[in-house]
N, CA and C atoms as an extended XYZ file, in Angstrom:
600
Properties=species:S:1:pos:R:3:atomname:S:1:resname:S:1:resid:I:1 pbc="F F F"
N       -25.770        4.474       20.722 N   MET     1
C       -25.983        5.224       21.966 CA  MET     1
C       -24.653        5.342       22.701 C   MET     1
N       -24.335        6.547       23.147 N   ASN     2
C       -23.064        6.769       23.819 CA  ASN     2
C       -23.080        6.198       25.226 C   ASN     2
N       -21.888        5.931       25.734 N   ALA     3
C       -21.766        5.387       27.089 CA  ALA     3
C       -22.294        6.392       28.096 C   ALA     3
N       -22.976        5.889       29.115 N   GLN     4
C       -23.550        6.747       30.145 CA  GLN     4
C       -22.745        6.616       31.435 C   GLN     4
N       -22.425        7.748       32.079 N   PRO     5
C       -21.683        7.681       33.333 CA  PRO     5
C       -22.559        7.172       34.470 C   PRO     5
N       -21.994        6.369       35.328 N   VAL     6
C       -22.693        5.862       36.506 CA  VAL     6
C       -21.926        6.335       37.725 C   VAL     6
N       -22.618        7.005       38.637 N   VAL     7
C       -21.974        7.540       39.831 CA  VAL     7
C       -22.300        6.637       41.016 C   VAL     7
N       -21.269        6.154       41.696 N   ILE     8
C       -21.418        5.323       42.886 CA  ILE     8
C       -20.785        6.085       44.042 C   ILE     8
N       -21.538        6.245       45.114 N   SER     9
C       -20.978        7.025       46.223 CA  SER     9
C       -21.292        6.369       47.559 C   SER     9
N       -20.416        6.630       48.540 N   ASP    10
C       -20.699        6.253       49.922 CA  ASP    10
C       -20.393        7.469       50.794 C   ASP    10
N       -20.245        7.264       52.055 N   ALA    11
C       -20.081        8.400       52.964 CA  ALA    11
C       -18.828        9.212       52.673 C   ALA    11
N       -17.760        8.561       52.220 N   ASN    12
C       -16.481        9.255       52.081 CA  ASN    12
C       -15.967        9.392       50.646 C   ASN    12
N       -16.343        8.444       49.773 N   ILE    13
C       -15.736        8.413       48.437 CA  ILE    13
C       -16.832        8.362       47.368 C   ILE    13
N       -16.581        9.044       46.264 N   THR    14
C       -17.487        8.992       45.117 CA  THR    14
C       -16.709        8.513       43.898 C   THR    14
N       -17.219        7.458       43.250 N   TRP    15
C       -16.591        6.951       42.023 CA  TRP    15
C       -17.500        7.251       40.853 C   TRP    15
N       -16.909        7.599       39.755 N   GLU    16
C       -17.690        7.773       38.532 CA  GLU    16
C       -17.144        6.815       37.481 C   GLU    16
N       -18.009        5.919       37.017 N   ARG    17
C       -17.598        4.916       36.039 CA  ARG    17
C       -18.460        5.032       34.801 C   ARG    17
N       -17.848        4.860       33.622 N   GLU    18
C       -18.593        4.957       32.382 CA  GLU    18
C       -18.913        3.569       31.860 C   GLU    18
N       -20.186        3.295       31.666 N   LEU    19
C       -20.594        2.005       31.122 CA  LEU    19
C       -20.377        2.002       29.611 C   LEU    19
N       -20.001        0.855       29.032 N   PRO    20
C       -19.834        0.791       27.575 CA  PRO    20
C       -21.180        0.934       26.877 C   PRO    20
N       -21.147        1.404       25.650 N   SER    21
C       -22.394        1.579       24.895 CA  SER    21
C       -23.007        0.224       24.576 C   SER    21
N       -24.296        0.225       24.283 N   ARG    22
C       -24.976       -1.015       23.936 CA  ARG    22
C       -24.402       -1.620       22.659 C   ARG    22
N       -24.040       -0.745       21.715 N   GLY    23
C       -23.454       -1.226       20.464 CA  GLY    23
C       -22.140       -1.954       20.694 C   GLY    23
N       -21.331       -1.416       21.587 N   ARG    24
C       -20.035       -2.039       21.888 CA  ARG    24
C       -20.232       -3.381       22.602 C   ARG    24
N       -21.182       -3.437       23.532 N   VAL    25
C       -21.474       -4.691       24.230 CA  VAL    25
C       -21.979       -5.740       23.244 C   VAL    25
N       -22.868       -5.317       22.333 N   ALA    26
C       -23.405       -6.233       21.326 CA  ALA    26
C       -22.289       -6.760       20.423 C   ALA    26
N       -21.350       -5.883       20.044 N   MET    27
C       -20.258       -6.314       19.177 CA  MET    27
C       -19.334       -7.280       19.903 C   MET    27
N       -19.044       -7.017       21.161 N   TYR    28
C       -18.220       -7.950       21.933 CA  TYR    28
C       -18.899       -9.315       22.054 C   TYR    28
N       -20.217       -9.305       22.202 N   SER    29
C       -20.969      -10.558       22.286 CA  SER    29
C       -20.900      -11.308       20.961 C   SER    29
N       -21.056      -10.570       19.862 N   LEU    30
C       -20.954      -11.188       18.532 CA  LEU    30
C       -19.573      -11.772       18.304 C   LEU    30
N       -18.542      -11.014       18.674 N   ILE    31
C       -17.163      -11.476       18.489 CA  ILE    31
C       -16.910      -12.738       19.307 C   ILE    31
N       -17.461      -12.802       20.512 N   SER    32
C       -17.295      -13.998       21.347 CA  SER    32
C       -17.924      -15.217       20.683 C   SER    32
N       -19.138      -15.038       20.158 N   ALA    33
C       -19.827      -16.145       19.495 CA  ALA    33
C       -19.083      -16.580       18.231 C   ALA    33
N       -18.633      -15.609       17.449 N   GLU    34
C       -17.916      -15.931       16.212 CA  GLU    34
C       -16.565      -16.583       16.515 C   GLU    34
N       -15.945      -16.186       17.602 N   SER    35
C       -14.671      -16.802       17.998 CA  SER    35
C       -14.864      -18.286       18.286 C   SER    35
N       -15.983      -18.619       18.916 N   ALA    36
C       -16.275      -20.023       19.209 CA  ALA    36
C       -16.449      -20.820       17.924 C   ALA    36
N       -17.133      -20.220       16.938 N   ILE    37
C       -17.333      -20.896       15.655 CA  ILE    37
C       -16.000      -21.116       14.952 C   ILE    37
N       -15.166      -20.083       14.928 N   PHE    38
C       -13.853      -20.223       14.287 CA  PHE    38
C       -13.005      -21.271       14.993 C   PHE    38
N       -13.115      -21.330       16.301 N   THR    39
C       -12.351      -22.326       17.055 CA  THR    39
C       -12.711      -23.744       16.616 C   THR    39
N       -13.995      -23.982       16.407 N   ILE    40
C       -14.444      -25.302       15.947 CA  ILE    40
C       -13.840      -25.627       14.585 C   ILE    40
N       -13.859      -24.678       13.676 N   PHE    41
C       -13.328      -24.902       12.329 CA  PHE    41
C       -11.813      -25.102       12.355 C   PHE    41
N       -11.126      -24.351       13.203 N   VAL    42
C        -9.667      -24.499       13.306 CA  VAL    42
C        -9.311      -25.869       13.866 C   VAL    42
N       -10.015      -26.276       14.902 N   VAL    43
C        -9.765      -27.591       15.503 CA  VAL    43
C       -10.031      -28.701       14.483 C   VAL    43
N       -11.101      -28.568       13.717 N   ALA    44
C       -11.425      -29.563       12.688 CA  ALA    44
C       -10.320      -29.632       11.643 C   ALA    44
N        -9.814      -28.461       11.229 N   TYR    45
C        -8.736      -28.444       10.232 CA  TYR    45
C        -7.497      -29.154       10.765 C   TYR    45
N        -7.119      -28.817       11.994 N   LEU    46
C        -5.924      -29.431       12.580 CA  LEU    46
C        -6.112      -30.931       12.803 C   LEU    46
N        -7.321      -31.333       13.140 N   PHE    47
C        -7.584      -32.750       13.392 CA  PHE    47
C        -7.459      -33.573       12.111 C   PHE    47
N        -7.955      -33.017       10.992 N   TYR    48
C        -7.988      -33.791        9.749 CA  TYR    48
C        -6.775      -33.575        8.847 C   TYR    48
N        -5.937      -32.593        9.155 N   VAL    49
C        -4.795      -32.326        8.282 CA  VAL    49
C        -3.879      -33.552        8.231 C   VAL    49
N        -3.479      -33.919        7.027 N   GLY    50
C        -2.604      -35.071        6.840 CA  GLY    50
C        -3.320      -36.408        6.818 C   GLY    50
N        -4.657      -36.389        6.971 N   LYS    51
C        -5.401      -37.648        7.011 CA  LYS    51
C        -6.120      -37.961        5.701 C   LYS    51
N        -5.920      -37.137        4.684 N   SER    52
C        -6.534      -37.403        3.388 CA  SER    52
C        -5.901      -38.636        2.761 C   SER    52
N        -6.738      -39.490        2.189 N   LEU    53
C        -6.240      -40.720        1.565 CA  LEU    53
C        -5.737      -40.462        0.157 C   LEU    53
N        -6.195      -39.370       -0.454 N   THR    54
C        -5.760      -39.019       -1.806 CA  THR    54
C        -5.298      -37.566       -1.827 C   THR    54
N        -4.507      -37.232       -2.852 N   GLY    55
C        -4.001      -35.873       -3.000 CA  GLY    55
C        -5.026      -34.977       -3.674 C   GLY    55
N        -4.655      -33.700       -3.858 N   PRO    56
C        -3.392      -33.087       -3.448 CA  PRO    56
C        -3.342      -32.796       -1.952 C   PRO    56
N        -2.122      -32.668       -1.451 N   MET    57
C        -1.880      -32.362       -0.049 CA  MET    57
C        -1.509      -30.875        0.102 C   MET    57
N        -1.652      -30.328        1.314 N   PRO    58
C        -1.362      -28.896        1.521 CA  PRO    58
C         0.016      -28.475        1.017 C   PRO    58
N         1.049      -29.257        1.319 N   ARG    59
C         2.413      -28.873        0.929 CA  ARG    59
C         2.594      -28.830       -0.588 C   ARG    59
N         1.715      -29.539       -1.316 N   ASP    60
C         1.845      -29.597       -2.769 CA  ASP    60
C         1.218      -28.411       -3.480 C   ASP    60
N         0.200      -27.802       -2.873 N   VAL    61
C        -0.573      -26.790       -3.613 CA  VAL    61
C        -0.672      -25.427       -2.932 C   VAL    61
N        -0.409      -25.358       -1.638 N   LEU    62
C        -0.586      -24.081       -0.936 CA  LEU    62
C         0.658      -23.212       -1.007 C   LEU    62
N         0.439      -21.948       -1.299 N   HIS    63
C         1.507      -20.946       -1.286 CA  HIS    63
C         1.055      -19.822       -0.352 C   HIS    63
N         1.866      -19.499        0.632 N   ALA    64
C         1.486      -18.487        1.624 CA  ALA    64
C         1.230      -17.131        0.962 C   ALA    64
N         0.028      -16.559        1.142 N   PRO    65
C        -0.308      -15.258        0.540 CA  PRO    65
C         0.247      -14.092        1.358 C   PRO    65
N         1.550      -13.934        1.321 N   ILE    66
C         2.208      -12.916        2.155 CA  ILE    66
C         1.712      -11.502        1.833 C   ILE    66
N         1.716      -11.156        0.540 N   PHE    67
C         1.320       -9.798        0.141 CA  PHE    67
C        -0.102       -9.475        0.584 C   PHE    67
N        -1.019      -10.409        0.340 N   PHE    68
C        -2.413      -10.158        0.687 CA  PHE    68
C        -2.619      -10.140        2.197 C   PHE    68
N        -1.811      -10.898        2.914 N   THR    69
C        -1.868      -10.861        4.377 CA  THR    69
C        -1.415       -9.499        4.901 C   THR    69
N        -0.357       -8.962        4.306 N   VAL    70
C         0.125       -7.634        4.690 CA  VAL    70
C        -0.956       -6.586        4.423 C   VAL    70
N        -1.653       -6.736        3.294 N   CYS    71
C        -2.741       -5.802        2.968 CA  CYS    71
C        -3.817       -5.834        4.044 C   CYS    71
N        -4.247       -7.034        4.421 N   LEU    72
C        -5.323       -7.149        5.406 CA  LEU    72
C        -4.893       -6.611        6.768 C   LEU    72
N        -3.706       -6.983        7.215 N   LEU    73
C        -3.241       -6.523        8.528 CA  LEU    73
C        -3.012       -5.011        8.534 C   LEU    73
N        -2.595       -4.462        7.394 N   SER    74
C        -2.410       -3.006        7.302 CA  SER    74
C        -3.743       -2.278        7.428 C   SER    74
N        -4.821       -2.941        7.017 N   SER    75
C        -6.129       -2.298        7.087 CA  SER    75
C        -6.581       -2.059        8.526 C   SER    75
N        -6.024       -2.806        9.476 N   SER    76
C        -6.328       -2.528       10.886 CA  SER    76
C        -5.769       -1.175       11.292 C   SER    76
N        -4.595       -0.841       10.766 N   LEU    77
C        -3.996        0.468       11.049 CA  LEU    77
C        -4.808        1.581       10.401 C   LEU    77
N        -5.195        1.388        9.137 N   THR    78
C        -5.927        2.452        8.440 CA  THR    78
C        -7.300        2.702        9.065 C   THR    78
N        -7.971        1.631        9.515 N   ILE    79
C        -9.297        1.845       10.122 CA  ILE    79
C        -9.148        2.510       11.497 C   ILE    79
N        -8.059        2.211       12.193 N   HIS    80
C        -7.785        2.887       13.472 CA  HIS    80
C        -7.559        4.380       13.235 C   HIS    80
N        -6.778        4.700       12.209 N   LEU    81
C        -6.510        6.110       11.899 CA  LEU    81
C        -7.778        6.818       11.422 C   LEU    81
N        -8.652        6.078       10.738 N   ALA    82
C        -9.920        6.663       10.292 CA  ALA    82
C       -10.782        7.054       11.483 C   ALA    82
N       -10.927        6.137       12.428 N   VAL    83
C       -11.745        6.429       13.618 CA  VAL    83
C       -11.136        7.573       14.418 C   VAL    83
N        -9.811        7.564       14.527 N   LYS    84
C        -9.123        8.644       15.257 CA  LYS    84
C        -9.391        9.991       14.591 C   LYS    84
N        -9.363       10.016       13.260 N   SER    85
C        -9.637       11.259       12.525 CA  SER    85
C       -11.064       11.733       12.763 C   SER    85
N       -12.010       10.790       12.782 N   LEU    86
C       -13.403       11.166       12.988 CA  LEU    86
C       -13.614       11.733       14.388 C   LEU    86
N       -12.950       11.136       15.381 N   LYS    87
C       -13.077       11.643       16.748 CA  LYS    87
C       -12.539       13.060       16.876 C   LYS    87
N       -11.596       13.421       15.980 N   LEU    88
C       -11.035       14.768       15.975 CA  LEU    88
C       -11.771       15.690       15.002 C   LEU    88
N       -12.895       15.178       14.453 N   ALA    89
C       -13.729       15.940       13.518 CA  ALA    89
C       -13.013       16.243       12.203 C   ALA    89
N       -12.033       15.429       11.841 N   LYS    90
C       -11.340       15.580       10.553 CA  LYS    90
C       -12.024       14.648        9.545 C   LYS    90
N       -13.113       15.122        8.958 N   ILE    91
C       -13.956       14.296        8.109 CA  ILE    91
C       -13.224       13.870        6.833 C   ILE    91
N       -12.437       14.787        6.272 N   GLY    92
C       -11.685       14.458        5.065 CA  GLY    92
C       -10.666       13.353        5.324 C   GLY    92
N        -9.948       13.471        6.433 N   GLY    93
C        -8.981       12.441        6.800 CA  GLY    93
C        -9.666       11.119        7.082 C   GLY    93
N       -10.819       11.190        7.730 N   PHE    94
C       -11.583        9.970        7.990 CA  PHE    94
C       -11.940        9.265        6.687 C   PHE    94
N       -12.480       10.013        5.739 N   ALA    95
C       -12.905        9.420        4.465 CA  ALA    95
C       -11.726        8.782        3.730 C   ALA    95
N       -10.573        9.439        3.772 N   LEU    96
C        -9.390        8.903        3.095 CA  LEU    96
C        -8.930        7.603        3.721 C   LEU    96
N        -8.771        7.578        5.046 N   TRP    97
C        -8.329        6.361        5.735 CA  TRP    97
C        -9.367        5.250        5.616 C   TRP    97
N       -10.627        5.636        5.638 N   TRP    98
C       -11.701        4.642        5.519 CA  TRP    98
C       -11.682        3.994        4.133 C   TRP    98
N       -11.458        4.835        3.108 N   PHE    99
C       -11.377        4.308        1.738 CA  PHE    99
C       -10.171        3.378        1.591 C   PHE    99
N        -9.042        3.741        2.194 N   LEU   100
C        -7.855        2.881        2.132 CA  LEU   100
C        -8.120        1.535        2.804 C   LEU   100
N        -8.894        1.555        3.898 N   THR   101
C        -9.275        0.311        4.560 CA  THR   101
C       -10.087       -0.562        3.613 C   THR   101
N       -11.027        0.053        2.930 N   LEU   102
C       -11.858       -0.670        1.959 CA  LEU   102
C       -10.997       -1.252        0.841 C   LEU   102
N       -10.072       -0.452        0.322 N   ALA   103
C        -9.217       -0.910       -0.775 CA  ALA   103
C        -8.327       -2.074       -0.348 C   ALA   103
N        -7.756       -1.990        0.847 N   LEU   104
C        -6.886       -3.061        1.340 CA  LEU   104
C        -7.677       -4.350        1.593 C   LEU   104
N        -8.864       -4.203        2.173 N   GLY   105
C        -9.707       -5.376        2.411 CA  GLY   105
C       -10.156       -6.026        1.122 C   GLY   105
N       -10.516       -5.201        0.133 N   ALA   106
C       -10.941       -5.724       -1.166 CA  ALA   106
C        -9.784       -6.414       -1.879 C   ALA   106
N        -8.579       -5.875       -1.725 N   THR   107
C        -7.395       -6.506       -2.319 CA  THR   107
C        -7.163       -7.881       -1.716 C   THR   107
N        -7.324       -7.981       -0.399 N   PHE   108
C        -7.168       -9.281        0.257 CA  PHE   108
C        -8.205      -10.271       -0.250 C   PHE   108
N        -9.453       -9.836       -0.358 N   LEU   109
C       -10.518      -10.724       -0.811 CA  LEU   109
C       -10.274      -11.167       -2.254 C   LEU   109
N        -9.781      -10.253       -3.080 N   ALA   110
C        -9.441      -10.608       -4.464 CA  ALA   110
C        -8.321      -11.643       -4.482 C   ALA   110
N        -7.376      -11.516       -3.550 N   GLY   111
C        -6.289      -12.494       -3.454 CA  GLY   111
C        -6.801      -13.873       -3.084 C   GLY   111
N        -7.793      -13.921       -2.188 N   THR   112
C        -8.401      -15.202       -1.816 CA  THR   112
C        -9.100      -15.828       -3.012 C   THR   112
N        -9.840      -15.004       -3.762 N   ALA   113
C       -10.535      -15.498       -4.955 CA  ALA   113
C        -9.539      -16.012       -5.990 C   ALA   113
N        -8.436      -15.301       -6.143 N   ARG   114
C        -7.400      -15.720       -7.098 CA  ARG   114
C        -6.794      -17.057       -6.684 C   ARG   114
N        -6.527      -17.221       -5.387 N   GLU   115
C        -5.964      -18.477       -4.903 CA  GLU   115
C        -6.933      -19.631       -5.120 C   GLU   115
N        -8.206      -19.392       -4.829 N   TRP   116
C        -9.200      -20.448       -5.027 CA  TRP   116
C        -9.298      -20.842       -6.498 C   TRP   116
N        -9.249      -19.855       -7.393 N   HIS   117
C        -9.301      -20.146       -8.829 CA  HIS   117
C        -8.140      -21.042       -9.229 C   HIS   117
N        -6.950      -20.725       -8.731 N   ARG   118
C        -5.772      -21.540       -9.045 CA  ARG   118
C        -5.914      -22.949       -8.485 C   ARG   118
N        -6.367      -23.052       -7.252 N   LEU   119
C        -6.501      -24.360       -6.617 CA  LEU   119
C        -7.541      -25.230       -7.324 C   LEU   119
N        -8.639      -24.621       -7.740 N   ILE   120
C        -9.714      -25.387       -8.367 CA  ILE   120
C        -9.368      -25.779       -9.798 C   ILE   120
N        -8.904      -24.812      -10.587 N   TYR   121
C        -8.716      -25.061      -12.018 CA  TYR   121
C        -7.322      -25.562      -12.386 C   TYR   121
N        -6.314      -25.197      -11.599 N   ASN   122
C        -4.949      -25.653      -11.912 CA  ASN   122
C        -4.540      -26.877      -11.102 C   ASN   122
N        -4.966      -26.937       -9.851 N   GLU   123
C        -4.538      -28.019       -8.965 CA  GLU   123
C        -5.606      -29.090       -8.761 C   GLU   123
N        -6.835      -28.811       -9.188 N   GLY   124
C        -7.904      -29.785       -9.058 CA  GLY   124
C        -8.383      -30.002       -7.636 C   GLY   124
N        -8.186      -29.001       -6.774 N   LEU   125
C        -8.621      -29.114       -5.387 CA  LEU   125
C        -9.964      -28.416       -5.206 C   LEU   125
N       -10.995      -29.182       -4.919 N   THR   126
C       -12.307      -28.619       -4.634 CA  THR   126
C       -12.709      -29.029       -3.221 C   THR   126
N       -13.870      -28.575       -2.795 N   ILE   127
C       -14.339      -28.916       -1.452 CA  ILE   127
C       -14.665      -30.399       -1.338 C   ILE   127
N       -14.840      -31.097       -2.472 N   GLN   128
C       -15.188      -32.514       -2.467 CA  GLN   128
C       -14.009      -33.430       -2.786 C   GLN   128
N       -12.847      -32.865       -3.054 N   THR   129
C       -11.698      -33.671       -3.469 CA  THR   129
C       -11.241      -34.628       -2.377 C   THR   129
N       -11.008      -34.091       -1.189 N   ASN   130
C       -10.554      -34.906       -0.051 CA  ASN   130
C       -10.812      -34.137        1.246 C   ASN   130
N       -10.373      -34.706        2.369 N   LEU   131
C       -10.579      -34.049        3.662 CA  LEU   131
C        -9.889      -32.693        3.723 C   LEU   131
N        -8.715      -32.614        3.128 N   PHE   132
C        -7.998      -31.341        3.101 CA  PHE   132
C        -8.821      -30.283        2.385 C   PHE   132
N        -9.356      -30.607        1.210 N   GLY   133
C       -10.163      -29.652        0.460 CA  GLY   133
C       -11.386      -29.209        1.235 C   GLY   133
N       -12.042      -30.156        1.895 N   THR   134
C       -13.245      -29.837        2.671 CA  THR   134
C       -12.943      -28.885        3.817 C   THR   134
N       -11.921      -29.200        4.599 N   THR   135
C       -11.608      -28.367        5.763 CA  THR   135
C       -10.969      -27.042        5.352 C   THR   135
N       -10.167      -27.068        4.282 N   TYR   136
C        -9.518      -25.835        3.819 CA  TYR   136
C       -10.555      -24.817        3.354 C   TYR   136
N       -11.441      -25.224        2.456 N   TYR   137
C       -12.433      -24.285        1.927 CA  TYR   137
C       -13.434      -23.862        3.005 C   TYR   137
N       -13.710      -24.741        3.950 N   SER   138
C       -14.628      -24.378        5.034 CA  SER   138
C       -14.024      -23.301        5.923 C   SER   138
N       -12.768      -23.489        6.321 N   LEU   139
C       -12.116      -22.536        7.227 CA  LEU   139
C       -11.809      -21.215        6.533 C   LEU   139
N       -11.133      -21.281        5.389 N   VAL   140
C       -10.780      -20.045        4.675 CA  VAL   140
C       -12.034      -19.367        4.134 C   VAL   140
N       -13.011      -20.177        3.722 N   GLY   141
C       -14.261      -19.608        3.225 CA  GLY   141
C       -15.042      -18.897        4.313 C   GLY   141
N       -15.025      -19.445        5.523 N   LEU   142
C       -15.689      -18.783        6.652 CA  LEU   142
C       -15.061      -17.423        6.906 C   LEU   142
N       -13.744      -17.368        6.843 N   HIS   143
C       -13.070      -16.085        7.042 CA  HIS   143
C       -13.387      -15.123        5.907 C   HIS   143
N       -13.380      -15.623        4.665 N   ALA   144
C       -13.693      -14.769        3.512 CA  ALA   144
C       -15.107      -14.203        3.619 C   ALA   144
N       -16.029      -15.002        4.140 N   PHE   145
C       -17.402      -14.529        4.346 CA  PHE   145
C       -17.415      -13.361        5.330 C   PHE   145
N       -16.670      -13.481        6.413 N   HIS   146
C       -16.616      -12.402        7.411 CA  HIS   146
C       -15.956      -11.151        6.842 C   HIS   146
N       -14.945      -11.329        5.997 N   VAL   147
C       -14.319      -10.176        5.341 CA  VAL   147
C       -15.341       -9.478        4.444 C   VAL   147
N       -16.118      -10.269        3.714 N   THR   148
C       -17.138       -9.712        2.822 CA  THR   148
C       -18.170       -8.906        3.604 C   THR   148
N       -18.630       -9.446        4.728 N   VAL   149
C       -19.595       -8.725        5.575 CA  VAL   149
C       -18.985       -7.410        6.063 C   VAL   149
N       -17.726       -7.470        6.491 N   GLY   150
C       -17.045       -6.265        6.941 CA  GLY   150
C       -16.925       -5.224        5.846 C   GLY   150
N       -16.597       -5.676        4.638 N   LEU   151
C       -16.452       -4.753        3.511 CA  LEU   151
C       -17.785       -4.104        3.144 C   LEU   151
N       -18.872       -4.853        3.268 N   LEU   152
C       -20.195       -4.270        3.008 CA  LEU   152
C       -20.497       -3.167        4.017 C   LEU   152
N       -20.153       -3.404        5.282 N   GLY   153
C       -20.353       -2.389        6.307 CA  GLY   153
C       -19.481       -1.164        6.061 C   GLY   153
N       -18.230       -1.400        5.710 N   ILE   154
C       -17.302       -0.298        5.446 CA  ILE   154
C       -17.754        0.507        4.235 C   ILE   154
N       -18.220       -0.182        3.188 N   THR   155
C       -18.708        0.501        1.990 CA  THR   155
C       -19.911        1.376        2.313 C   THR   155
N       -20.820        0.862        3.136 N   THR   156
C       -22.016        1.623        3.521 CA  THR   156
C       -21.631        2.913        4.245 C   THR   156
N       -20.707        2.794        5.201 N   VAL   157
C       -20.260        3.976        5.948 CA  VAL   157
C       -19.567        4.966        5.012 C   VAL   157
N       -18.770        4.455        4.076 N   LEU   158
C       -18.070        5.342        3.136 CA  LEU   158
C       -19.067        6.114        2.282 C   LEU   158
N       -20.109        5.444        1.821 N   LEU   159
C       -21.127        6.128        1.018 CA  LEU   159
C       -21.794        7.241        1.833 C   LEU   159
N       -22.127        6.955        3.092 N   PHE   160
C       -22.713        7.986        3.959 CA  PHE   160
C       -21.734        9.146        4.171 C   PHE   160
N       -20.438        8.816        4.290 N   ALA   161
C       -19.424        9.856        4.484 CA  ALA   161
C       -19.330       10.760        3.253 C   ALA   161
N       -19.356       10.141        2.079 N   LEU   162
C       -19.263       10.912        0.834 CA  LEU   162
C       -20.498       11.798        0.631 C   LEU   162
N       -21.631       11.362        1.195 N   LEU   163
C       -22.857       12.157        1.093 CA  LEU   163
C       -22.964       13.204        2.202 C   LEU   163
N       -21.977       13.209        3.101 N   GLY   164
C       -21.931       14.220        4.151 CA  GLY   164
C       -22.732       13.906        5.399 C   GLY   164
N       -23.066       12.611        5.582 N   TYR   165
C       -23.880       12.236        6.739 CA  TYR   165
C       -23.068       11.709        7.924 C   TYR   165
N       -21.777       11.574        7.764 N   VAL   166
C       -20.942       11.076        8.861 CA  VAL   166
C       -20.272       12.259        9.551 C   VAL   166
N       -20.527       12.362       10.856 N   ARG   167
C       -19.980       13.480       11.623 CA  ARG   167
C       -19.298       12.959       12.883 C   ARG   167
N       -18.691       13.866       13.605 N   GLN   168
C       -17.924       13.501       14.790 CA  GLN   168
C       -18.758       12.733       15.807 C   GLN   168
N       -20.027       13.082       15.930 N   GLU   169
C       -20.866       12.413       16.926 CA  GLU   169
C       -21.153       10.948       16.602 C   GLU   169
N       -20.858       10.538       15.358 N   GLN   170
C       -21.026        9.123       14.994 CA  GLN   170
C       -19.758        8.290       15.226 C   GLN   170
N       -18.740        8.892       15.819 N   ALA   171
C       -17.453        8.209       15.975 CA  ALA   171
C       -17.580        6.918       16.783 C   ALA   171
N       -18.425        6.919       17.813 N   GLU   172
C       -18.585        5.724       18.641 CA  GLU   172
C       -19.171        4.575       17.833 C   GLU   172
N       -20.156        4.853       17.003 N   ARG   173
C       -20.769        3.808       16.172 CA  ARG   173
C       -19.774        3.274       15.141 C   ARG   173
N       -19.022        4.174       14.566 N   VAL   174
C       -18.018        3.767       13.580 CA  VAL   174
C       -16.943        2.910       14.252 C   VAL   174
N       -16.609        3.272       15.473 N   ASP   175
C       -15.591        2.510       16.217 CA  ASP   175
C       -16.075        1.087       16.512 C   ASP   175
N       -17.375        0.914       16.685 N   VAL   176
C       -17.929       -0.422       16.905 CA  VAL   176
C       -17.708       -1.293       15.663 C   VAL   176
N       -17.917       -0.725       14.472 N   LEU   177
C       -17.650       -1.462       13.234 CA  LEU   177
C       -16.163       -1.762       13.103 C   LEU   177
N       -15.334       -0.814       13.539 N   ALA   178
C       -13.881       -1.037       13.488 CA  ALA   178
C       -13.478       -2.216       14.374 C   ALA   178
N       -14.175       -2.407       15.491 N   LEU   179
C       -13.900       -3.559       16.361 CA  LEU   179
C       -14.085       -4.866       15.601 C   LEU   179
N       -15.161       -4.929       14.826 N   TYR   180
C       -15.425       -6.128       14.020 CA  TYR   180
C       -14.286       -6.357       13.029 C   TYR   180
N       -13.828       -5.275       12.407 N   TRP   181
C       -12.765       -5.404       11.407 CA  TRP   181
C       -11.450       -5.864       12.054 C   TRP   181
N       -11.149       -5.363       13.238 N   HIS   182
C        -9.960       -5.819       13.956 CA  HIS   182
C       -10.075       -7.310       14.280 C   HIS   182
N       -11.282       -7.743       14.611 N   PHE   183
C       -11.518       -9.163       14.879 CA  PHE   183
C       -11.235       -9.999       13.632 C   PHE   183
N       -11.726       -9.545       12.487 N   VAL   184
C       -11.495      -10.260       11.227 CA  VAL   184
C        -9.999      -10.370       10.941 C   VAL   184
N        -9.260       -9.308       11.196 N   ASP   185
C        -7.810       -9.323       10.974 CA  ASP   185
C        -7.118      -10.281       11.937 C   ASP   185
N        -7.528      -10.245       13.204 N   ALA   186
C        -6.913      -11.123       14.201 CA  ALA   186
C        -7.174      -12.590       13.881 C   ALA   186
N        -8.379      -12.883       13.414 N   VAL   187
C        -8.712      -14.260       13.047 CA  VAL   187
C        -7.831      -14.733       11.895 C   VAL   187
N        -7.536      -13.825       10.964 N   TRP   188
C        -6.696      -14.231        9.830 CA  TRP   188
C        -5.298      -14.636       10.286 C   TRP   188
N        -4.784      -13.977       11.309 N   VAL   189
C        -3.473      -14.364       11.840 CA  VAL   189
C        -3.503      -15.825       12.282 C   VAL   189
N        -4.589      -16.212       12.950 N   VAL   190
C        -4.746      -17.599       13.396 CA  VAL   190
C        -4.894      -18.534       12.203 C   VAL   190
N        -5.771      -18.167       11.263 N   VAL   191
C        -6.014      -19.010       10.087 CA  VAL   191
C        -4.732      -19.173        9.276 C   VAL   191
N        -4.020      -18.074        9.061 N   PHE   192
C        -2.770      -18.128        8.299 CA  PHE   192
C        -1.774      -19.071        8.974 C   PHE   192
N        -1.653      -18.944       10.284 N   THR   193
C        -0.703      -19.792       11.023 CA  THR   193
C        -1.090      -21.265       10.915 C   THR   193
N        -2.375      -21.540       11.060 N   VAL   194
C        -2.843      -22.940       11.035 CA  VAL   194
C        -2.729      -23.544        9.643 C   VAL   194
N        -3.149      -22.799        8.629 N   VAL   195
C        -3.223      -23.342        7.265 CA  VAL   195
C        -1.872      -23.324        6.563 C   VAL   195
N        -1.153      -22.215        6.649 N   TYR   196
C         0.045      -22.043        5.835 CA  TYR   196
C         1.348      -22.330        6.581 C   TYR   196
N         1.293      -22.487        7.897 N   VAL   197
C         2.507      -22.763        8.658 CA  VAL   197
C         2.420      -24.144        9.303 C   VAL   197
N         1.490      -24.321       10.236 N   ILE   198
C         1.367      -25.594       10.942 CA  ILE   198
C         0.858      -26.705       10.028 C   ILE   198
N        -0.156      -26.373        9.221 N   GLY   199
C        -0.807      -27.383        8.400 CA  GLY   199
C        -0.014      -27.894        7.221 C   GLY   199
N         1.130      -27.335        6.959 N   ARG   200
C         1.937      -27.786        5.825 CA  ARG   200
C         3.036      -28.719        6.277 C   ARG   200
């Protein structure tokens, strides 16, 4: 539902203010709740880092995923350009930027899966190995779950776009999904800093 204008007037002055859509308010509420959950996981990671009695330790097995981080952060730009294209009724441009967002997000998720495979099978680090393994997989796994949810939403919208059901009037709804994706990207900046910079 699009934002509705609210007119407030008195004897001398009239103000017109636009209320945010219900979808946008709901997404902001979801982001607030999810931020609280991530905060708990980040605090737990920082509290337990370096307290494992047995190895492996973060400095021994973690390698900063620079390339995959660039892919994920770049997807914030592509999804912004996609929404901008849709608002201008450029459906072809929207579909292209939206697909690039999907590809970049999927590349990041594949990078996470690749890292986990290496850690589990080459380094012997599982969620049960030590405190580091438990907190690492919990925090990074929580983020990977949110990326997966975002990718499912993006894929659904792309399918509708390819079938010709996405039009300019849906730009506000699409922008609400883009808000979630920006949140996922912003959270990764925090997770990356905590896990690959501070935690090592």
